[in-house]
C-alpha positions in Angstrom: 14.7 22.1 17.0 14.5 20.3 20.1 11.4 18.5 18.7 12.5 17.7 15.6 15.0 15.9 17.3 13.0 14.2 19.4 10.7 13.1 16.4 13.7 12.0 14.7 15.2 9.9 17.3 11.7 8.1 18.1 11.1 7.5 14.0 14.8 6.0 14.3 13.7 3.6 17.3 10.4 2.9 15.9 12.4 1.6 12.7 14.7 -0.2 14.4 12.9 -1.9 17.1 11.3 -4.4 14.6 14.9 -5.3 13.3 15.5 -6.6 16.9 12.5 -8.2 17.4 12.6 -10.3 13.9 16.3 -11.2 15.0 17.2 -14.7 14.5 19.8 -16.7 16.0 21.7 -19.3 14.5 22.9 -18.9 10.3 20.0 -17.1 9.4 18.2 -19.6 8.0 14.8 -18.0 8.1 12.7 -16.9 5.3 12.3 -13.0 6.9 8.9 -13.4 6.2 8.7 -10.6 9.2 10.5 -8.1 7.3 8.5 -8.7 4.2 5.2 -8.2 6.4 6.9 -4.9 7.6 7.8 -3.6 4.3 3.9 -4.5 2.8 2.5 -2.8 6.0 4.8 0.1 5.4 3.7 0.7 1.6 -0.2 0.2 1.9 -0.1 2.3 5.0 2.5 5.4 3.6 0.0 5.0 0.3 -2.9 5.5 2.3 -1.7 8.3 4.3 -0.4 10.5 1.1 -4.2 9.7 -0.2 -6.1 10.7 2.6 -4.0 14.1 3.0 -4.7 14.7 -0.8 -8.2 13.7 -0.7 -8.7 16.0 2.2 -7.2 19.1 0.6 -8.9 18.3 -2.8 -12.3 18.2 -0.9 -11.4 21.1 1.4 -10.6 23.3 -1.9 -13.3 22.4 -3.9 -15.6 23.2 -1.0 -14.3 26.7 -0.2 -14.0 27.4 -4.4 -17.7 26.5 -4.7 -18.4 28.3 -1.6 -16.9 31.5 -3.2 -18.1 31.2 -7.1 -21.4 28.6 -6.8 -21.9 29.4 -10.5 -19.2 27.2 -11.4 -19.5 24.5 -9.3 -20.0 22.1 -12.3 -17.1 22.3 -13.4 -15.3 22.2 -10.1 -17.2 19.0 -9.1 -15.8 17.6 -12.5 -12.4 18.5 -12.1 -13.1 17.4 -8.0 -14.3 13.9 -9.4 -11.3 13.5 -11.8 -8.5 14.7 -8.9 -10.4 12.1 -6.4 -10.0 9.2 -9.2 -6.1 9.8 -9.8 -5.4 10.5 -6.3 -7.2 7.1 -4.9 -5.2 5.2 -7.9 -2.1 6.3 -5.7 -3.5 4.0 -3.0 -4.2 1.3 -5.5 -0.6 1.2 -6.9 0.3 0.7 -3.0 -1.7 -1.8 -2.9 -0.3 -4.0 -5.7 3.2 -3.0 -4.5 2.6 -4.5 -1.1 1.1 -7.4 -2.5 4.1 -7.7 -4.7 6.2 -7.4 -1.8 3.9 -10.2 0.6 3.6 -12.9 -2.6 7.8 -12.1 -3.6 6.8 -11.4 -7.0 9.3 -9.9 -9.2 8.2 -6.5 -10.9 
């Protein structure tokens, strides 16, 4: 439980520190480009993280399935490639959303 509280507090600090770093004095007439950059970076980073986890699980389970039943490797490999393509599309969506954020294009 203490580790969970520590992780939550550290995550909160990591989220709040950039807010202080990009704070501006005055009327706030800045463009907020720093926040857009943070948002785009988080979008692409989290999409890449999710895809990496998904691809690792898919590759590991496919390798284990082929090791248990080598005769079904053809159908497993086809499903593996299709799954990898679908997983990779998630990271492409993350890239598109990140670019929409950076260039401020309304979706």
